[in-house]
Structure formats: C-alpha cells, structure tokens
C-alpha positions in Angstrom: 4.5 19.9 62.0 3.3 23.1 60.2 6.6 23.2 58.2 6.1 19.6 57.3 2.5 20.2 56.2 3.6 23.3 54.2 6.4 21.3 52.5 4.0 18.5 51.7 1.4 21.0 50.3 4.1 22.7 48.2 5.4 19.4 47.0 1.9 18.2 46.1 1.2 21.4 44.2 4.4 21.1 42.2 3.5 17.6 41.2 0.0 18.7 40.1 1.5 21.6 38.0 4.1 19.2 36.6 1.4 16.7 35.6 -0.7 19.4 34.0 2.3 20.8 32.0 3.3 17.3 31.0 -0.2 16.5 29.8 -0.2 19.8 27.8 3.2 18.9 26.3 2.1 15.4 25.4 -1.1 16.8 23.8 0.9 19.3 21.8 3.3 16.6 20.6 0.4 14.4 19.5 -1.2 17.4 17.7 2.1 18.2 16.0 2.5 14.6 14.8 -1.0 14.8 13.3 -0.1 18.0 11.5 3.1 16.5 10.2 1.3 13.5 8.8 -1.5 15.6 7.2 0.2 16.2 3.8 -0.9 16.9 0.3 0.8 14.0 -1.5 0.6 10.3 -1.6 2.8 7.2 -2.2 1.7 4.1 -4.1 4.0 1.2 -3.2 4.1 -1.7 -5.7 6.0 -4.7 -4.4 7.0 -7.4 -6.9 7.5 -10.5 -4.8 7.2 -14.3 -4.7 6.7 -16.9 -2.1 9.3 -18.9 -3.9 12.0 -16.3 -3.4 14.2 -16.6 -0.2 15.0 -12.8 -0.3 11.3 -11.8 -0.3 10.0 -12.4 3.2 11.8 -9.3 4.7 10.4 -7.1 1.9 6.9 -8.6 2.5 7.2 -7.7 6.2 8.2 -4.1 5.3 5.2 -3.7 3.0 3.1 -5.3 5.7 4.0 -2.4 8.1 2.6 0.1 5.7 -0.5 -2.0 5.1 -1.2 -2.3 8.8 -0.8 1.4 9.4 -3.6 2.0 6.9 -2.5 5.5 6.1 -4.9 6.8 3.4 -2.0 8.5 1.7 0.3 5.5 1.6 -1.1 2.7 -0.5 0.6 -0.7 -0.6 0.1 -3.5 -3.1 1.9 -6.8 -3.5 2.1 -8.2 -7.0 3.2 -11.9 -6.9 5.2 -12.8 -10.0 5.3 -16.2 -11.5 8.9 -16.6 -12.7 10.1 -18.4 -9.5 7.4 -21.0 -9.6 9.6 -23.5 -11.3 12.1 -23.9 -8.4 9.8 -26.0 -6.2 6.9 -23.9 -4.9 4.2 -22.4 -7.0 3.1 -19.1 -5.4 -0.7 -19.4 -5.2 -1.1 -15.6 -5.7 1.2 -15.4 -8.7 0.1 -14.4 -12.2 1.9 -13.9 -15.5 0.1 -10.6 -15.8 2.0 -9.3 -12.8 5.3 -10.4 -14.3 4.4 -8.5 -17.4 3.7 -5.4 -15.4 7.1 -5.6 -13.8 8.7 -6.0 -17.2 6.9 -2.9 -18.4 8.5 -1.0 -15.5 11.9 -2.4 -16.5 11.4 -1.0 -20.0 10.4 2.4 -18.6 13.5 2.4 -16.3 15.8 1.1 -19.1 16.7 -1.8 -16.7 18.6 -4.9 -17.8 16.1 -7.2 -16.3 13.7 -7.9 -13.4 14.2 -9.2 -9.9 12.5 -9.8 -6.6 11.8 -8.2 -4.2 11.5 -5.0 -6.2 9.6 -2.0 -4.9 8.3 0.7 -7.2 7.2 4.0 -5.5 4.7 6.1 -7.5 6.1 4.7 -10.7 9.2 6.9 -10.2 11.7 5.0 -8.1 12.7 1.4 -7.9 14.7 -0.3 -5.1 15.1 -3.5 -3.2 11.9 -3.9 -1.2 13.6 -4.6 2.1 15.5 -1.3 2.3 13.2 0.3 4.9 15.1 3.5 5.6 15.4 4.4 1.9 11.8 3.5 1.4 10.7 5.8 4.3 12.8 8.7 2.8 11.2 8.3 -0.6 7.7 8.1 0.8 8.2 11.2 2.9 9.5 13.0 -0.3 6.4 12.0 -2.2 4.1 13.0 0.6 5.3 16.5 0.3 4.3 16.8 -3.4 0.9 18.2 -3.9 -1.1 16.0 -6.4 -2.5 17.8 -9.4 -5.2 15.3 -10.4 -7.6 13.2 -8.5 -9.4 9.9 -8.5 -12.3 8.9 -6.2 -14.0 5.5 -5.8 -17.7 6.3 -5.5 -18.9 2.7 -5.0 -17.6 -0.8 -4.6 -20.4 -3.3 -4.1 -21.0 -7.0 -4.8 -23.9 -8.4 -6.8 -24.2 -11.9 -8.4 -20.5 -12.7 -7.8 -19.4 -9.5 -9.4 -17.6 -6.6 -7.7 -19.0 -3.5 -9.3 -16.9 -0.3 -9.1 -17.8 3.2 -9.9 -15.2 6.0 -9.9 -14.5 9.6 -10.8 -11.2 10.5 -12.3 -9.3 13.3 -14.0 -7.9 11.7 -17.1 -6.5 12.6 -20.5 -5.1 10.7 -23.5 -1.8 9.8 -21.7 -3.4 8.5 -18.5 -4.8 5.1 -17.5 -6.9 4.2 -14.6 -5.5 1.2 -12.7 -7.9 -0.8 -10.6 -6.8 -3.6 -8.2 -8.8 -6.1 -6.1 -6.7 -6.6 -3.0 -6.9 -9.1 -0.2 -5.7 -7.5 3.0 -4.0 -10.4 4.6 -3.3 -14.1 3.9 -1.4 -16.9 5.7 0.4 -19.6 3.8 2.4 -22.7 5.0 5.1 -23.0 2.3 6.0 -26.7 1.9 8.7 -26.7 -0.8 11.3 -24.5 -2.5 13.6 -21.9 -1.0 11.1 -20.9 1.8 10.3 -24.5 2.7 8.8 -24.7 6.2 8.0 -21.0 6.4 4.6 -19.9 7.7 4.3 -16.8 5.5 2.0 -13.8 6.1 1.4 -11.6 3.0 -0.4 -8.3 3.0 -2.4 -6.4 0.4 -2.1 -9.1 -2.2 -3.3 -8.2 -5.6 -5.9 -10.8 -6.7 -7.0 -9.1 -9.9 -5.9 -6.0 -11.8 -6.9 -4.0 -14.8 -5.9 -0.9 -16.6 -8.5 1.2 -18.3 -7.4 3.6 -21.0 -9.1 6.9 -21.9 -10.2 5.4 -25.2 -12.1 2.6 -23.5 -15.8 3.3 -23.2 -15.9 2.4 -19.5 -18.3 5.2 -18.4 -16.2 5.2 -15.2 -17.4 1.7 -14.3 -15.6 -1.6 -14.0 -16.0 -5.0 -12.4 -14.1 -8.0 -11.1 -15.2 -11.5 -10.5 -15.8 -12.1 -6.8 -16.2 -15.6 -5.6 -19.1 -16.5 -3.3 -16.8 -17.9 -0.6 -14.9 -14.7 -0.3 -15.7 -12.2 2.5 -16.1 -8.6 1.4 -14.4 -7.4 4.6 -11.2 -9.3 3.7 -10.8 -7.2 0.5 -10.6 -3.7 -0.7 -10.3 -1.8 -4.0 -7.4 0.4 -4.9 -7.5 2.8 -7.8 -4.7 4.9 -9.2 -3.9 7.1 -12.2 -0.8 6.5 -14.2 1.0 8.3 -17.0 1.6 5.8 -19.8 4.6 7.7 -21.2 6.8 7.9 -18.1 5.0 5.5 -15.7 4.5 8.2 -13.0 1.5 7.6 -10.7 -0.3 10.9 -10.3 -3.3 10.1 -8.0 -4.5 7.3 -5.9 -7.4 6.1 -3.7 -8.6 3.1 -1.8 -12.0 2.0 -0.6 -13.6 -0.8 1.4 -16.2 -3.1 -0.3 -19.8 -2.6 0.8 
C-alpha cells in the first residue's frame, strides 16, 4: 500500500513537472513567434483582379488570408480592373483608373501586356496572385528590409459625406503619396460570365485611389467622397510612398476611419 502511494505520488509529481515544463516551452514558442514577426520591413500587396475572370477567385482567396490576418506590416489591396467586363459580367468594383495603374506597372517592368490575377509586391515583384508559396517567400524577404522613409496617417474622419485624411510623410521630388479608400469585405452573387453562379467574397477592395505628387500643394491633406449609406467601420485608409522612377514602394501605413 505504501509502495502504491509512493508510486502514485511520484507519478503525480512527474505529471505536474511535465505540465509546468510544457507550459514554459509553449510560452517560449509563442514568444519566439512574436519576435520573428516583429520585423522592420513591410509588404504592400497590390492584386489586379476581376470578378469576370475565372482564374481570379483563388488569388482573391490568397489576398483575403493576408487581409484577415491584419498584420500592420503586410498591407493588402485589391484593384478591380475593367477589361474583362465585356465578357458577360460587369465587375461592380472595377474602374478604368485601376486598369491604367496596372498598365503603368507593365511599362515599369517592360512587360508585353497585362493579365489577371496579377500581384505586385512593394512595386518590385510581379507574379500570378494565386502562387501562395512564392508570395510568402517574397513577403518574408521584404519584411527583413528596414524601411528608410516613413508615412503616418494622423487622422481619417468623416464630415458632410467627405472622408478627410491628414498624414505626415517623408517625401522628395521622385516620390508620390498614394492614398486608397478600401472596403474590408464584400459579398457578391455573380450571375453571368465565367464565374456565373459563384458567391464571391472579396477583401480590401479599393473603392477610390489617388496619387499626390510632391509638387501638389496638398498640405498633407486629402479627401474622398464617402456616401451617407456607408459604414465607417467597413472601410479603412491605406497610404504608401512610391518612387515614380522605378515603382518601388518605400513606406506604408493603414488606419481605421473615426
């Protein structure tokens, strides 16, 4: 009986020690993960996509993963282009302005043309937007690079159907400030075209976009139209600095709307 009690006591003690050590190990793993994700760099992901493109939903889903993670150093934007609207389904988020932006990238990359789904990372790399492993590798590469300049959104507030934005930025003659009004999530039932019947979820959809050059007398202020039926909590503002000569994105920030 005594031996049985002794064995039970020793066994219980070993279990307690094991639990304590396991808890310590788990805590250290969590801490290490936090350290690994606390990096100097950033990655701006610009996806050129369309609801009329049958190849795009997988890329939309990949972008959605980064949007949902809400990592302050990984900033996702979906630019819906308009050149697939003719094949049966007009993408409600598409704009010719976004197609023009993609064409500008094609010129910078000396590409033969444009396509969807195309992902641009920090204005440096382009690849098919559904290649998740390659995207992860490039993001991790960019997160290791310390940014040299900064941009900060000081204020994003709504008054009289205008979203007013104030920002601080390190800029020079070769740098523009890009501002995007982004809707975090939207559901669409697609009823025609290549994705007919699909119930599509899109993330971080660019509703409006503007680039402000150093020569523009903006006084670090800008605004977007904001419809009265929109909810501020459904949107956010993204700002990023871009070199006009090579297209490289050199600083970025995002902010909720007050």
